[in-house]
MARTORTI-120944 format. One record per residue (C-alpha): residue in three letters; z, x, y. Coordinates in nm, 2 decimals, always signed. Each point is the difference from the previous one (the first is absolute). Layout:
<recs>
REC  type      up    east   north
REC   Ala       Z       X       Y
...
</recs>
This chain:
<recs>
REC  type      up    east   north
REC   Met   +0.00   +0.00   +0.00
REC   Arg   -0.09   +0.14   +0.34
REC   Phe   +0.15   -0.12   +0.33
REC   Ser   -0.28   -0.10   +0.22
REC   Arg   +0.15   +0.15   +0.32
REC   Asp   +0.08   +0.36   -0.09
REC   Ala   +0.08   +0.18   +0.32
REC   Arg   +0.23   +0.27   +0.12
REC   Ile   +0.26   -0.25   +0.11
REC   Trp   +0.07   -0.12   -0.35
REC   Pro   +0.19   +0.30   -0.13
REC   Val   +0.22   -0.01   +0.30
REC   Val   +0.06   -0.37   -0.04
REC   Ile   +0.07   +0.02   -0.37
REC   Ala   +0.24   +0.30   +0.05
REC   Leu   +0.19   -0.17   +0.28
REC   Cys   +0.04   -0.33   -0.20
REC   Val   +0.11   +0.18   -0.31
REC   Ala   +0.25   +0.21   +0.19
REC   Ala   +0.14   -0.30   +0.18
REC   Leu   +0.05   -0.19   -0.32
REC   Phe   +0.17   +0.30   -0.16
REC   Leu   +0.23   +0.08   +0.28
REC   Ile   +0.10   -0.37   +0.05
REC   Ala   +0.08   -0.03   -0.37
REC   Asn   +0.19   +0.33   -0.02
REC   Arg   +0.18   -0.01   +0.33
REC   Gly   +0.33   -0.03   -0.19
REC   Ala   -0.05   +0.36   -0.12
REC   Tyr   +0.12   +0.12   +0.34
REC   Arg   +0.34   -0.15   -0.07
REC   Gly   +0.04   +0.21   -0.32
REC   Tyr   +0.17   +0.33   -0.04
REC   Phe   -0.01   +0.33   -0.19
REC   Asn   +0.07   +0.01   -0.37
REC   Asp   +0.14   +0.29   -0.20
REC   Asp   -0.33   +0.18   -0.05
REC   Asp   -0.08   -0.02   +0.38
REC   Leu   +0.34   +0.15   +0.09
REC   Asp   -0.03   +0.27   -0.27
REC   Asn   -0.35   +0.10   +0.12
REC   Leu   +0.12   +0.02   +0.37
REC   Val   +0.28   +0.23   -0.09
REC   Gln   -0.20   +0.21   -0.25
REC   Thr   -0.27   +0.07   +0.26
REC   Arg   +0.21   +0.04   +0.31
REC   Arg   +0.06   +0.38   -0.07
REC   Ala   -0.35   +0.06   -0.15
REC   Ser   -0.21   +0.23   +0.21
REC   Gly   -0.36   -0.05   +0.09
REC   Glu   -0.08   +0.30   -0.22
REC   Thr   +0.15   -0.19   -0.29
REC   Phe   -0.24   -0.29   +0.04
REC   Leu   -0.30   +0.22   +0.05
REC   Leu   +0.07   +0.21   -0.31
REC   Ala   +0.05   -0.31   -0.21
REC   Leu   -0.32   -0.15   +0.14
REC   Glu   -0.21   +0.30   -0.11
REC   Asp   +0.17   +0.08   -0.32
REC   Pro   -0.22   -0.08   -0.31
REC   Arg   +0.30   -0.02   -0.22
REC   Leu   +0.19   -0.32   -0.10
REC   Asn   +0.31   -0.02   +0.21
REC   Arg   +0.30   +0.01   -0.23
REC   Ser   +0.23   -0.18   +0.24
REC   Asn   -0.25   -0.28   +0.07
REC   Phe   -0.04   +0.10   +0.36
REC   Arg   -0.30   -0.18   +0.15
REC   Pro   -0.08   +0.17   +0.33
REC   Ile   -0.20   -0.28   +0.16
REC   Gly   +0.25   -0.29   -0.07
REC   His   +0.30   +0.22   +0.06
REC   Gly   -0.16   +0.12   +0.32
REC   Tyr   +0.01   -0.36   +0.12
REC   Tyr   +0.38   +0.00   -0.05
REC   Lys   +0.03   +0.34   +0.17
REC   Leu   -0.20   -0.11   +0.31
REC   Met   +0.15   -0.35   +0.01
REC   Gly   +0.36   +0.14   -0.04
REC   Met   -0.06   +0.23   +0.30
REC   Trp   -0.15   -0.28   +0.21
REC   Ala   +0.18   -0.32   -0.10
REC   Gly   +0.31   +0.11   -0.18
REC   Leu   +0.16   -0.31   -0.15
REC   Lys   -0.19   -0.24   +0.21
REC   Tyr   -0.17   -0.21   -0.27
REC   Lys   -0.28   -0.19   +0.18
REC   Pro   -0.22   +0.31   +0.07
REC   Tyr   -0.01   +0.08   -0.37
REC   Val   -0.13   -0.35   -0.08
REC   Gly   -0.24   +0.02   +0.30
REC   Val   -0.16   +0.32   -0.14
REC   Leu   -0.01   -0.15   -0.35
REC   His   -0.18   -0.31   +0.12
REC   Gly   -0.23   +0.21   +0.22
REC   Val   -0.11   +0.21   -0.30
REC   His   -0.04   -0.31   -0.22
REC   Leu   -0.22   -0.17   +0.26
REC   Leu   -0.21   +0.32   +0.02
REC   Asn   -0.05   -0.03   -0.37
REC   Val   -0.11   -0.36   +0.04
REC   Val   -0.27   +0.12   +0.24
REC   Leu   -0.10   +0.28   -0.24
REC   Val   -0.03   -0.26   -0.29
REC   Met   -0.23   -0.21   +0.22
REC   Leu   -0.21   +0.31   +0.08
REC   Leu   -0.01   +0.09   -0.36
REC   Leu   -0.14   -0.34   -0.09
REC   Arg   -0.25   +0.02   +0.27
REC   Arg   -0.11   +0.34   -0.12
REC   Leu   -0.04   -0.14   -0.35
REC   Gly   -0.23   -0.27   +0.13
REC   Ala   +0.22   -0.30   +0.08
REC   Gly   -0.06   -0.23   +0.29
REC   Trp   +0.28   -0.07   +0.26
REC   Ile   +0.12   -0.30   -0.19
REC   Gly   +0.04   +0.20   -0.32
REC   Ala   +0.15   +0.29   +0.18
REC   Gly   +0.24   -0.23   +0.18
REC   Ala   +0.10   -0.17   -0.32
REC   Gly   +0.07   +0.32   -0.18
REC   Ala   +0.20   +0.14   +0.30
REC   Leu   +0.20   -0.32   +0.03
REC   Leu   +0.09   +0.01   -0.37
REC   Phe   +0.11   +0.36   +0.03
REC   Ala   +0.19   -0.07   +0.32
REC   Phe   +0.23   -0.26   -0.14
REC   His   +0.10   +0.01   -0.37
REC   Ile   +0.36   -0.09   -0.09
REC   Ala   +0.00   +0.26   -0.28
REC   Cys   +0.00   +0.26   +0.28
REC   Phe   +0.29   -0.15   +0.19
REC   Asp   +0.20   +0.32   -0.02
REC   Gly   -0.29   +0.19   +0.14
REC   Tyr   +0.01   -0.22   +0.31
REC   Trp   +0.38   -0.01   +0.04
REC   Lys   +0.14   +0.33   -0.12
REC   Pro   -0.08   +0.33   +0.16
REC   Met   +0.07   +0.18   -0.33
REC   Phe   -0.34   -0.12   -0.12
REC   Ile   -0.18   +0.19   +0.28
REC   Phe   -0.10   +0.23   -0.29
REC   Asp   -0.21   -0.27   -0.16
REC   Val   -0.14   -0.12   +0.33
REC   Leu   -0.10   +0.35   +0.13
REC   Cys   -0.14   +0.09   -0.34
REC   Ala   -0.23   -0.30   +0.02
REC   Thr   -0.11   +0.11   +0.35
REC   Phe   -0.11   +0.34   -0.11
REC   Leu   -0.17   -0.14   -0.32
REC   Leu   -0.20   -0.25   +0.21
REC   Leu   -0.10   +0.28   +0.24
REC   Ala   -0.11   +0.21   -0.29
REC   Val   -0.21   -0.27   -0.15
REC   Leu   -0.16   -0.09   +0.33
REC   Leu   -0.10   +0.36   +0.06
REC   Tyr   -0.12   +0.04   -0.35
REC   Leu   -0.22   -0.31   +0.02
REC   Arg   -0.15   +0.14   +0.33
REC   Gly   -0.10   +0.31   -0.18
REC   His   +0.28   +0.22   +0.14
REC   Trp   +0.13   +0.08   -0.35
REC   Leu   +0.14   +0.34   +0.09
REC   Leu   +0.17   -0.12   +0.31
REC   Ala   +0.15   -0.29   -0.20
REC   Leu   +0.20   +0.26   -0.20
REC   Ile   +0.24   +0.04   +0.29
REC   Pro   +0.13   -0.36   +0.01
REC   Tyr   +0.00   +0.00   -0.38
REC   Trp   +0.23   +0.30   +0.00
REC   Leu   +0.22   -0.16   +0.26
REC   Ala   +0.01   -0.32   -0.20
REC   Tyr   +0.13   +0.18   -0.31
REC   Lys   +0.25   +0.19   +0.22
REC   Thr   +0.12   -0.35   +0.11
REC   Lys   +0.04   -0.16   -0.34
REC   Glu   -0.12   +0.07   -0.36
REC   Pro   -0.21   -0.31   -0.07
REC   Ala   -0.27   +0.17   +0.20
REC   Ile   -0.08   +0.20   -0.31
REC   Ala   -0.21   -0.30   -0.11
REC   Leu   -0.26   +0.03   +0.28
REC   Pro   -0.25   +0.22   -0.20
REC   Ala   -0.02   -0.27   -0.27
REC   Val   -0.08   -0.26   +0.28
REC   Leu   -0.27   +0.23   +0.14
REC   Leu   -0.15   +0.05   -0.35
REC   Ala   +0.00   -0.38   -0.04
REC   Trp   -0.19   -0.03   +0.33
REC   Glu   -0.26   +0.26   -0.09
REC   Trp   -0.05   -0.17   -0.34
REC   Met   -0.01   -0.37   +0.12
REC   Leu   -0.13   +0.01   +0.36
REC   Gly   -0.08   +0.36   +0.10
REC   Glu   -0.27   +0.25   -0.05
REC   Lys   +0.15   +0.16   -0.32
REC   Arg   +0.09   +0.32   +0.19
REC   Trp   +0.28   +0.09   -0.24
REC   Lys   +0.04   +0.36   +0.13
REC   Arg   +0.14   -0.13   +0.33
REC   Val   +0.31   -0.13   -0.18
REC   Leu   +0.07   +0.33   -0.17
REC   Pro   +0.23   +0.15   +0.27
REC   Tyr   +0.20   -0.32   +0.01
REC   Ala   +0.03   +0.01   -0.38
REC   Leu   +0.11   +0.36   +0.00
REC   Ile   +0.28   -0.08   +0.25
REC   Ala   +0.11   -0.30   -0.20
REC   Ala   -0.01   +0.20   -0.32
REC   Ser   +0.21   +0.27   +0.14
REC   Phe   +0.27   -0.23   +0.12
REC   Gly   -0.03   -0.21   -0.31
REC   Val   +0.06   +0.29   -0.24
REC   Gln   +0.30   +0.11   +0.20
REC   Ala   +0.14   -0.36   -0.01
REC   Met   -0.05   -0.01   -0.38
REC   Leu   +0.19   +0.33   -0.04
REC   Lys   +0.28   -0.13   +0.22
REC   Asn   +0.00   -0.32   -0.20
REC   Gln   +0.07   +0.18   -0.32
REC   Gly   +0.36   -0.03   -0.12
REC   Thr   +0.10   -0.26   +0.26
REC   Asn   +0.13   -0.34   -0.09
REC   Asp   +0.08   -0.20   +0.31
REC   Glu   -0.15   -0.27   +0.21
REC   Tyr   -0.26   +0.24   +0.14
REC   Thr   -0.12   +0.11   -0.34
REC   Leu   -0.37   -0.07   -0.07
REC   Arg   -0.03   -0.18   -0.33
REC   Phe   -0.34   +0.00   -0.15
REC   Thr   +0.06   -0.28   -0.25
REC   Gly   -0.15   -0.34   -0.06
REC   Ala   +0.34   -0.16   +0.05
REC   Ala   +0.03   +0.16   +0.34
REC   Val   -0.34   -0.12   +0.11
REC   Leu   +0.07   -0.35   -0.12
REC   Lys   +0.32   -0.01   +0.20
REC   Thr   -0.16   +0.13   +0.32
REC   Phe   -0.30   -0.23   -0.05
REC   Gly   +0.22   -0.30   -0.05
REC   Phe   +0.19   +0.08   +0.32
REC   Tyr   -0.28   +0.09   +0.24
REC   Ser   -0.23   -0.27   -0.14
REC   Ser   +0.27   -0.25   +0.09
REC   Gln   +0.02   +0.13   +0.35
REC   Ile   -0.36   +0.04   +0.11
REC   Leu   -0.09   -0.37   -0.01
REC   Leu   +0.36   -0.14   +0.04
REC   Ala   +0.03   -0.15   -0.34
REC   Pro   +0.10   +0.12   -0.35
REC   Tyr   -0.28   +0.21   -0.15
REC   Ala   -0.25   -0.15   +0.24
REC   Gly   -0.14   +0.35   +0.07
REC   Ala   -0.16   -0.03   -0.35
REC   Leu   -0.25   -0.23   +0.17
REC   Leu   -0.13   +0.30   +0.19
REC   Val   -0.10   +0.16   -0.33
REC   Ala   -0.19   -0.31   -0.09
REC   Leu   -0.16   +0.00   +0.34
REC   Gly   -0.11   +0.36   -0.04
REC   Ile   -0.17   -0.09   -0.32
REC   Trp   -0.16   -0.33   +0.12
REC   Thr   -0.13   +0.11   +0.35
REC   Lys   -0.34   +0.15   +0.04
REC   Asp   +0.07   +0.14   +0.34
REC   Arg   +0.05   +0.37   -0.05
REC   Arg   +0.19   +0.03   +0.33
REC   Val   +0.26   -0.25   -0.12
REC   Arg   +0.03   +0.19   -0.33
REC   Phe   +0.04   +0.33   +0.19
REC   Gly   +0.28   -0.15   +0.21
REC   Leu   +0.18   -0.13   -0.32
REC   Leu   -0.04   +0.33   -0.17
REC   Ala   +0.13   +0.18   +0.31
REC   Leu   +0.30   -0.23   -0.02
REC   Ala   +0.08   +0.11   -0.35
REC   Leu   -0.08   +0.37   +0.06
REC   Leu   +0.22   +0.02   +0.32
REC   Met   +0.30   -0.11   -0.20
REC   Gly   -0.03   +0.36   -0.14
REC   Pro   +0.33   +0.12   -0.14
REC   Met   +0.17   -0.34   +0.06
REC   Trp   -0.15   -0.12   -0.33
REC   Phe   +0.23   +0.24   -0.18
REC   Leu   +0.32   -0.04   +0.20
REC   Pro   +0.18   -0.30   -0.16
REC   Gly   +0.32   +0.12   +0.15
REC   Arg   -0.13   -0.04   +0.36
REC   Leu   -0.13   -0.35   +0.04
REC   Phe   -0.03   -0.10   +0.36
REC   Ala   -0.25   -0.25   +0.14
REC   Val   -0.05   +0.21   +0.31
REC   Tyr   -0.17   +0.26   -0.21
REC   Leu   -0.30   -0.23   +0.00
REC   Tyr   -0.06   +0.09   +0.37
REC   Ile   -0.25   +0.28   -0.08
REC   Pro   -0.18   -0.19   -0.29
REC   Leu   -0.03   -0.30   +0.23
REC   Ile   -0.28   +0.19   +0.17
REC   Gly   -0.21   -0.06   -0.31
REC   Leu   +0.09   -0.37   -0.01
REC   Ala   -0.09   -0.03   +0.37
REC   Val   -0.35   +0.14   -0.08
REC   Ala   -0.05   -0.24   -0.29
REC   Ala   +0.12   -0.29   +0.21
REC   Gly   -0.23   +0.09   +0.29
REC   Phe   -0.31   -0.01   -0.22
REC   Leu   +0.12   -0.32   -0.17
REC   Ala   +0.03   -0.16   +0.34
REC   Glu   -0.36   +0.11   +0.07
REC   Gln   -0.11   -0.23   -0.28
REC   Leu   +0.19   -0.30   +0.13
REC   Lys   -0.05   -0.24   +0.29
REC   Thr   +0.21   +0.05   +0.31
REC   Trp   +0.21   -0.31   -0.06
REC   Gln   +0.08   +0.11   -0.35
REC   Val   +0.13   +0.33   +0.13
REC   Ala   +0.20   -0.18   +0.26
REC   Leu   +0.14   -0.24   -0.26
REC   Phe   +0.12   +0.29   -0.22
REC   Phe   +0.19   +0.16   +0.29
REC   Ala   +0.13   -0.34   +0.11
REC   Leu   +0.17   +0.00   -0.34
REC   Trp   +0.07   +0.37   -0.06
REC   Leu   +0.17   +0.08   +0.34
REC   Pro   +0.25   -0.28   +0.00
REC   Val   +0.11   +0.08   -0.36
REC   Asn   +0.05   +0.36   +0.10
REC   Tyr   +0.19   -0.10   +0.31
REC   Leu   +0.23   -0.22   -0.20
REC   Leu   +0.08   +0.28   -0.24
REC   Leu   +0.04   +0.23   +0.30
REC   Arg   +0.27   -0.23   +0.14
REC   Gln   +0.19   +0.03   -0.32
REC   Gln   -0.01   +0.38   -0.01
REC   Arg   +0.07   +0.01   +0.37
REC   Ala   +0.34   -0.17   -0.04
REC   Val   +0.10   +0.25   -0.27
REC   Ala   -0.13   +0.30   +0.20
REC   Leu   +0.18   -0.10   +0.32
REC   Thr   +0.33   -0.06   -0.18
REC   Val   -0.01   +0.35   -0.15
REC   Ala   -0.11   +0.14   +0.33
REC   Met   +0.29   -0.16   +0.20
REC   Glu   +0.26   +0.15   -0.24
REC   Asn   -0.17   +0.34   +0.01
REC   Gln   +0.00   +0.00   +0.38
REC   Leu   +0.37   -0.11   +0.02
REC   Tyr   +0.09   +0.28   -0.24
REC   Val   -0.20   +0.27   +0.18
REC   Glu   +0.13   -0.10   +0.34
REC   Ala   +0.36   -0.01   -0.13
REC   Val   -0.03   +0.35   -0.15
REC   Gly   -0.15   +0.13   +0.33
REC   Lys   +0.29   -0.15   +0.19
REC   Ala   +0.26   +0.14   -0.24
REC   Leu   -0.14   +0.35   +0.02
REC   Ala   -0.09   +0.00   +0.37
REC   Gly   +0.33   +0.16   +0.11
REC   Asp   +0.06   +0.21   -0.31
REC   Arg   -0.22   +0.30   -0.01
REC   Asp   +0.25   +0.21   -0.19
REC   Val   -0.01   -0.19   -0.33
REC   Arg   -0.16   +0.20   -0.28
REC   Ala   +0.10   -0.21   -0.30
REC   Ile   -0.07   -0.37   -0.05
REC   Leu   +0.07   -0.23   -0.29
REC   Tyr   -0.20   -0.32   -0.01
REC   Asp   +0.11   -0.31   -0.18
REC   Gly   -0.28   -0.25   -0.05
REC   Gly   -0.28   -0.09   +0.24
REC   Pro   -0.24   -0.28   +0.08
REC   Val   -0.16   -0.19   -0.29
REC   Gly   -0.35   +0.13   +0.09
REC   Met   +0.10   +0.36   +0.05
REC   Arg   +0.04   +0.26   -0.27
REC   Glu   +0.21   +0.31   +0.02
REC   Trp   -0.27   +0.23   +0.15
REC   Gly   -0.03   -0.25   +0.29
REC   Ile   +0.38   +0.00   +0.05
REC   Glu   +0.01   +0.38   +0.00
REC   Ala   -0.30   +0.02   +0.23
REC   Thr   +0.16   -0.24   +0.25
REC   Met   +0.31   +0.23   +0.02
REC   Arg   -0.21   +0.31   +0.03
REC   Trp   -0.21   -0.15   +0.28
REC   Phe   +0.32   -0.04   +0.21
REC   Gln   +0.17   +0.32   -0.12
REC   Pro   -0.28   +0.25   -0.06
REC   Ala   +0.22   +0.30   -0.07
REC   Glu   -0.14   +0.19   -0.30
REC   Glu   +0.34   +0.06   -0.15
REC   Leu   +0.07   -0.38   -0.02
REC   Arg   +0.10   -0.10   -0.35
REC   Leu   -0.04   -0.36   -0.12
REC   Ala   +0.10   -0.18   -0.32
REC   Gly   +0.03   -0.35   -0.14
REC   Leu   +0.36   -0.10   -0.07
REC   Asp   -0.07   -0.04   -0.37
REC   Ser   -0.20   +0.32   -0.04
REC   Ala   +0.10   +0.32   -0.17
REC   Glu   -0.02   +0.18   +0.34
REC   Ala   +0.25   -0.23   +0.17
REC   Arg   +0.31   +0.18   -0.14
REC   Gly   -0.12   +0.33   +0.14
REC   Leu   -0.01   -0.15   +0.35
REC   Met   +0.35   -0.15   -0.02
REC   Asp   +0.15   +0.35   +0.06
REC   Arg   -0.19   +0.05   +0.33
REC   Glu   +0.21   +0.07   +0.31
REC   Tyr   -0.17   -0.29   +0.17
REC   Leu   -0.15   -0.29   -0.18
REC   Ala   -0.17   -0.32   +0.12
REC   Val   -0.05   -0.31   -0.22
REC   Met   -0.24   -0.28   +0.07
REC   Ser   +0.01   -0.32   -0.21
REC   Trp   -0.25   -0.28   +0.05
REC   Asp   +0.14   -0.35   -0.05
REC   Arg   -0.32   -0.19   -0.10
REC   Ala   +0.15   -0.35   +0.03
REC   Arg   +0.12   +0.05   +0.35
REC   Arg   -0.27   +0.25   +0.09
REC   Lys   +0.26   +0.23   +0.15
REC   Leu   +0.05   +0.38   -0.02
REC   Val   +0.36   +0.09   -0.08
REC   Thr   +0.08   +0.36   +0.08
REC   Ala   +0.29   +0.24   -0.05
REC   Arg   +0.07   +0.36   +0.07
REC   Arg   +0.24   +0.25   -0.15
REC   His   +0.12   +0.33   +0.12
REC   Ala   +0.17   +0.25   -0.22
REC   Gly   +0.37   -0.07   -0.02
REC   Asp   -0.02   -0.37   +0.08
REC   Ala   +0.26   -0.20   -0.18
REC   Ala   -0.09   -0.28   -0.24
REC   Pro   +0.07   -0.35   +0.14
REC   Ala   +0.25   -0.24   -0.15
REC   Ser   -0.26   -0.27   -0.02
REC   Ile   -0.37   -0.06   +0.01
REC   Thr   -0.20   -0.30   +0.14
REC   Met   -0.35   +0.02   -0.14
REC   Ala   -0.17   -0.18   +0.29
REC   Thr   +0.13   +0.24   +0.27
REC   Gly   +0.11   +0.32   -0.19
REC   Asn   -0.22   +0.22   -0.21
REC   Pro   +0.20   +0.30   -0.13
REC   Val   -0.21   +0.04   -0.31
REC   Trp   +0.14   +0.35   -0.05
REC   Leu   +0.31   -0.17   -0.12
REC   Phe   -0.18   -0.20   -0.27
REC   Gly   -0.01   +0.13   -0.35
REC   Glu   -0.22   -0.14   -0.27
REC   Gly   -0.07   -0.37   -0.04
REC   Trp   -0.12   -0.13   +0.34
REC   Tyr   -0.33   -0.16   +0.09
REC   Pro   -0.17   +0.01   +0.34
REC   Leu   +0.14   -0.21   +0.29
REC   Glu   -0.11   -0.36   +0.01
REC   Ser   +0.10   -0.29   +0.23
REC   Gly   +0.33   +0.14   +0.10
REC   Phe   +0.11   +0.10   -0.35
REC   Arg   -0.08   +0.25   -0.28
REC   Trp   -0.04   -0.10   -0.36
REC   Thr   +0.20   +0.22   -0.24
REC   Lys   -0.10   +0.08   -0.35
REC   Ala   +0.24   -0.08   -0.29
REC   Glu   +0.22   +0.27   +0.15
REC   Ala   +0.00   +0.16   +0.34
REC   Lys   +0.21   +0.27   +0.16
REC   Val   +0.09   +0.07   +0.36
REC   Arg   +0.24   +0.25   +0.17
REC   Leu   +0.24   -0.14   +0.26
REC   Arg   +0.31   +0.12   +0.18
REC   Arg   +0.32   -0.18   -0.10
REC   Pro   +0.19   -0.03   +0.32
REC   Glu   +0.38   +0.03   +0.04
REC   Gly   +0.17   -0.33   -0.08
REC   Ala   -0.30   -0.15   -0.18
REC   Arg   +0.12   -0.29   -0.23
REC   Gln   -0.32   -0.19   -0.07
REC   Phe   -0.36   +0.05   -0.09
REC   Thr   -0.25   -0.26   +0.10
REC   Ala   -0.37   -0.07   -0.07
REC   Arg   -0.24   -0.25   +0.13
REC   Val   -0.27   -0.11   -0.24
REC   Asn   -0.31   -0.22   +0.06
REC   Leu   -0.05   -0.25   -0.28
REC   Gly   -0.32   -0.18   +0.06
REC   Pro   -0.11   -0.33   -0.15
REC   Val   -0.26   +0.16   -0.24
REC   Gln   +0.25   +0.24   -0.14
REC   Lys   +0.26   -0.28   -0.02
REC   Arg   -0.24   -0.21   -0.20
REC   Glu   -0.12   +0.28   -0.23
REC   Gln   +0.33   +0.20   -0.04
REC   Gly   +0.27   -0.25   +0.09
REC   Gln   +0.24   +0.25   +0.16
REC   Val   +0.07   +0.36   +0.08
REC   Glu   +0.28   +0.18   -0.17
REC   Leu   +0.09   +0.32   +0.19
REC   Glu   +0.25   +0.26   -0.11
REC   Val   +0.11   +0.27   +0.25
REC   Leu   +0.13   +0.34   -0.10
REC   Val   +0.15   +0.26   +0.23
REC   Asp   -0.01   +0.35   -0.14
REC   Gly   -0.06   -0.15   -0.34
REC   Lys   +0.30   -0.24   +0.01
REC   Ser   -0.09   -0.37   -0.02
REC   Leu   +0.13   -0.23   +0.27
REC   Gly   -0.11   -0.30   -0.21
REC   Thr   -0.29   -0.24   +0.00
REC   Arg   -0.09   -0.27   +0.25
REC   Val   -0.24   -0.29   -0.04
REC   Phe   -0.25   -0.11   +0.26
REC   Ser   -0.12   -0.35   -0.10
REC   Asp   -0.08   -0.18   +0.33
REC   Val   -0.34   +0.02   +0.17
REC   Cys   +0.10   +0.19   +0.31
REC   Trp   +0.08   +0.33   +0.16
REC   Cys   +0.34   +0.01   -0.16
REC   Asp   +0.30   +0.24   +0.03
REC   Gln   +0.23   +0.11   -0.28
REC   Val   +0.31   +0.21   +0.03
REC   Trp   +0.15   +0.24   -0.25
REC   Ala   +0.37   +0.11   +0.02
REC   Leu   +0.02   +0.38   +0.04
REC   Pro   +0.28   +0.19   -0.16
REC   Ala   +0.19   +0.26   +0.20
REC   Gly   -0.19   +0.33   +0.04
REC   Thr   -0.06   +0.29   +0.23
REC   Ala   -0.25   -0.01   +0.28
REC   Gly   -0.33   +0.19   -0.04
REC   Asp   -0.35   -0.01   -0.14
REC   Val   -0.04   -0.21   -0.32
REC   Glu   -0.28   -0.11   -0.23
REC   Val   -0.04   -0.37   -0.01
REC   Thr   -0.19   -0.15   -0.30
REC   Leu   -0.14   -0.36   +0.00
REC   Arg   -0.07   -0.12   -0.35
REC   Ser   -0.19   -0.33   -0.06
REC   Leu   +0.11   -0.14   -0.33
REC   Lys   -0.30   -0.23   -0.02
REC   Pro   -0.31   +0.19   +0.12
REC   Tyr   -0.28   -0.23   +0.13
REC   Gln   -0.36   +0.01   -0.10
REC   Pro   -0.21   -0.22   +0.24
REC   Ser   -0.26   -0.23   -0.14
REC   Asn   -0.24   +0.06   +0.29
REC   Gly   -0.15   +0.31   -0.15
REC   Asp   +0.23   +0.25   +0.18
REC   Pro   +0.04   +0.28   -0.25
REC   Arg   +0.34   +0.11   +0.13
REC   Thr   +0.33   -0.07   -0.18
REC   Leu   +0.22   -0.13   +0.28
REC   Gly   +0.38   +0.00   +0.03
REC   Ala   +0.14   -0.14   +0.33
REC   Ala   -0.16   -0.04   +0.35
REC   Val   +0.27   +0.18   +0.20
REC   Ala   +0.01   -0.06   +0.37
REC   Ser   +0.32   +0.20   +0.07
REC   Leu   +0.29   +0.17   -0.17
REC   Gly   +0.30   +0.21   +0.10
REC   Phe   +0.37   +0.05   +0.03
REC   Val   +0.23   -0.22   +0.20
REC   Ala   +0.33   +0.12   +0.14
REC   Val   +0.26   -0.27   -0.01
REC   Pro   +0.29   +0.03   +0.26
</recs>
């Protein structure tokens, strides 16, 4: 199908309309926030010199630390310019994506599509819910930039500048590894639509072969989520996942295989074959299944869609997008709600850590106790290193093997994240500080006093295991020991009651029963004894195994505990 009014104005009109639709639909991305990988990349690149990036860019060896100089360079430059201001990161991400949309449109035109076909393919590429993360999360700048360089390489190759096209191809691979598949796409082009000039593809194939062999050698002996698995089971798993994402329905992508067999249009077949080839190593990574990895292969689908649109009437193309775009937008709204919820907690956490460390440049040891739901430990540590960049800073999770080594530091800071209240609870200990007589979990966080048996802070309390220990100071004149336990309705229904025994230096004070749904206090009489540090043990006589899938064995939800001096 040819649009009867081809003119120079049409590419501008199409590009502006697509950009407007995309930015309106994804305006919520500017209310997002950094995730753990973003923060880690910002910290890791902050000290990297320009020479480091240049050496990595020209190095023909596979980088053992997975350093990608183009994508990591984005974080280096953005960190210097914008710091922790999030909106500029999304603005650049969107700008590069919209550039890719224009490049897809130019690619379709170069392949012979009219403006309607080119616009249809570009619109499909511009807004596909499988690539939601690529529109909303800066960490996927690697995929977006890789697509940019691949598109530039293909356009230069098709114009006959096949040697010059090696430059963006090299940059594409240095951005992300799926670029290794480009030689196969170029071979498919020469075979199906080109002039059969196979020798032009040879330098691309040599580059891909070099990195491919190195990757295979690195893959040997590994057994993790990044391990390439060349088995039928692995391909079936990845095909099942990605075929269910590409057309928004379970296994609907299999229809594209049927389309490739049925259609007589070699340009459509080329696009579909490019889709499969650009998946590259993703076919063999069943441990890394993310819909956003379709971003680069979507170039092939856009090509196929553009030439399918050429065979339809204008109203049929319009009808397709009248159905396709609303469905994608509805799915976007669902993912947007989740993304913004995670982003809000991440932002609260990062800002709270920044405030806590703002006036404390002397701290060199930090224990962290939990974090936001959407932030893993490397993001937690990166947050702290962003605000305290001293190289000698030592960090450890409270439940890690390294934690005990930090307990003996002269000066120690502790940061616990209360997920339910979205509040950072901090504590600091200097050498020689005396142990307190009591602890309130919601406001005090002296985790260096905790022995084994404690879980991270939750909504103003900490779950114990079946047995938990803590070191407290028994004050002069102490006659009672008290504990406040939160017995919730779910635990009450499933367990009935909490039976808690307290031991002081191994001697039992007896057992108390918490049977009411409340934040309840119980008191234990304390026999006469000398003042000083003691070890308190809380022993739950009926450990609790939740039915909600929580794998932990729980004892009691302790809100506070300590000694009471009675006049």
